[in-house]
Every structure is written in C-alpha cells, then in structure tokens.
N, C-alpha and C positions, 0 to 999 in steps of 0.2 A: 504494499500500500503505499502511495506517495503523499507526503505531507503537503497539503495546501497553504500556501503563504499569499498575503494580501498586505498592500500598502496601506497603513491606517493615518500615515503623516497629514493626508489631506481630507480624512473624514471627520467632518464638524460634529457629528453625532452618532449615537448607537446604532438609530435607524438606517443611516449611511453604511455604516461598517457592515452590519448584519446582511444589506442588498449586496453589497459588493461580494461577501463571500458566498451568499446564496448562487449570484450568478456565474462565479468561478467554479463553485461544486457543481451546479447544474450542468456546465459546460464540460466538465470532466467525466461526468455521468453518462451524457448524451454519446460522447466518444468512447466509454466503456463498454456501453452497451450497444453501440454500432446503430446508433439511432432509433432502436427499437423501444418506443416509449411505453409500451405495454408492459413489457419486462421491466423496465426502470423502474415504473410505478410499483410493481408488486415487490421488486428486492426492496425499494426504499420505504415500502409499507404507507405508500400514499394514493389516493383515488387518482385514475389516469386523469379525468377532467381537471383536477386540481392541478396536477403536474403542468398539462398543457397550459393552462392560465399563467402558471409562473413561468413557464418557458417565453410565453408571448410578452408577459410583464417585462420581462429582462430583456427582450430581443433577441433571445436563442431560438435560432433555425434550426429545423431537422430538415435536411433536404429529403426531397422526395426519392424514394428508392435507396437512401442511405441504409446500410445495414441489410437490404433486401436478400431474402434467401429464396431463389427460385423454388426449392422442396417445399417451403411454406404456403406457396400461392394457392387458394383455394377458390373453387370456381362454383 
C-alpha cells in the first residue's frame, strides 16, 4: 500500500484539506480498480450512487471503457 501525501500549506481550512485528500484518494482508487466504479464502491463500502456523486464533485472522470473487460460484457 502506497502512502498518500498532500500539501497542506495552502489549505485554509479543515474542509479544504479534507476535500484535497478525498480527491487524491479517489483518483488513486479509480486507477487501482481500473475504472470499475461498482467494484470500487463495494470495496470501499459506499453506495455506488454516492461514489459517482463524489467523483463528479471532485471532477474525477472515469473514461468510458477504462478497465473494460470483454468477458464481462453482457447482452
């Protein structure tokens, strides 16, 4: 597990520091789970809909097809 670090020098409040950490954490998790938000939500124990809201709030994009596995495709 890699330690996340954030620069707190220009954070004027706890809320700002928390938001900065959350963005960095979620960005790392998107990469770890290869963009699979459903799996990410399950492993982080959060509702998928709430996770999507957090990703949007922080401007974190999950590119379409990122982490897509052909064998998971269902018709």
